C-alpha positions in Angstrom: 85.3 71.0 99.5 82.5 72.8 97.8 84.3 72.4 94.4 84.6 68.7 94.9 80.9 68.4 95.8 80.1 70.5 92.7 82.2 68.4 90.5 80.5 65.2 91.9 77.1 66.6 91.5 77.9 67.5 87.8 79.3 64.2 86.8 76.1 62.4 88.4 74.0 64.7 86.3 75.9 63.8 83.1 75.9 60.1 83.8 72.1 60.2 84.4 71.6 62.0 81.0 73.8 59.5 79.1 72.2 57.9 76.1 71.7 54.2 76.2 74.0 52.3 73.8 72.6 49.6 71.5 74.8 48.1 68.9 73.2 47.4 65.5 74.6 44.5 63.3 73.4 44.6 59.8 72.1 41.2 58.5 70.1 42.3 55.5 69.5 45.3 53.2 68.7 48.6 54.9 65.8 50.8 53.6 64.6 54.4 53.6 64.4 55.9 57.3 61.1 56.3 58.7 59.6 58.0 62.0 60.5 55.9 65.0 56.7 55.9 66.1 55.9 54.0 63.0 58.1 51.0 64.2 56.1 48.3 65.8 57.4 46.6 69.0 56.9 42.9 69.8 58.4 40.8 72.4 58.4 37.5 70.5 58.2 36.4 66.8 54.8 34.7 67.5 53.3 38.3 67.9 54.1 39.4 64.4 51.3 39.1 61.9 53.0 39.3 58.5 55.7 37.6 56.7 59.0 39.4 57.5 62.7 39.2 57.2 65.6 40.3 59.5 67.6 43.4 58.6 69.6 43.8 61.7 70.3 42.2 65.1 70.4 44.6 68.3 72.3 44.3 71.5 72.2 46.7 74.5 74.4 47.1 77.5 73.9 45.3 80.7 71.3 46.6 83.0 69.7 45.7 86.3 67.0 43.0 85.7 64.5 44.8 87.8 65.1 48.2 86.4 62.0 48.6 83.9 62.7 52.3 83.4 66.4 51.7 82.1 64.9 48.7 79.9 62.3 51.0 78.3 65.0 53.6 77.5 67.0 50.8 75.6 63.8 49.7 73.9 63.0 53.3 72.8 66.6 53.6 71.6 66.4 50.3 69.6 63.2 51.6 68.1 64.7 54.8 67.1 67.7 52.9 65.5 65.5 50.5 63.7 63.6 53.5 62.2 66.8 55.0 61.0 67.4 51.7 59.0 63.9 51.5 57.6 62.5 48.6 59.8 58.8 48.1 60.2 59.1 46.6 63.5 61.4 45.2 66.1 61.4 42.1 68.4 62.9 42.9 71.7 63.3 41.2 74.9 65.5 41.2 78.0 68.0 38.3 78.1 69.8 37.4 81.4 73.6 37.8 81.6 75.3 34.5 82.2 78.8 35.2 83.5 79.8 31.6 83.8 83.3 32.4 82.0 84.5 33.8 85.3 85.7 31.5 87.9 83.3 31.9 91.1 80.7 34.0 89.3 76.9 33.3 89.4 75.5 30.8 87.2 72.4 30.7 84.9 71.7 34.5 84.8 71.9 34.8 88.6 73.7 38.1 88.3 70.4 39.9 88.2 71.5 41.7 85.0 69.9 41.6 81.7 70.7 43.1 78.2 68.3 43.9 75.5 68.6 41.7 72.4 66.5 42.0 69.4 66.0 41.9 65.7 64.8 44.8 63.4 62.7 43.4 60.7 61.0 44.5 57.3 57.7 43.2 56.1 57.9 41.4 53.0 55.2 43.3 51.4 57.4 46.5 52.0 60.4 45.3 50.3 60.8 46.9 46.8 61.5 44.5 43.9 65.0 45.8 43.5 66.0 44.7 47.1 64.3 41.3 46.9 66.5 38.2 47.2 66.7 36.3 43.8 65.2 32.7 44.3 
């Protein structure tokens, strides 16, 4: 009994320490890595102040919509991954999960679950000439 309890406790601790998973899909050139604290975070493209281009799309795992702490972990992970590919900023937001593909499932994001969706971007002024697209 004690051994089973200890095993359950260990599994709980390991699960709590698991790193959030964020998928990164390359849509543009990647650049020299930078410190993740230098990557600006926006919640909409209207907040950006300079011309930019997307270099990656980001997508996280499902989390409970009201769990701000978990979403912040995913946002930090996205920021770190964006820094690894040389992004200047990210635009991230929680997107409601819509499970209408399954019969009898809630509609229109009523599941209470969200996923992190985002874009890693590079400011046009920071793109070296050799990586600029040819007009």
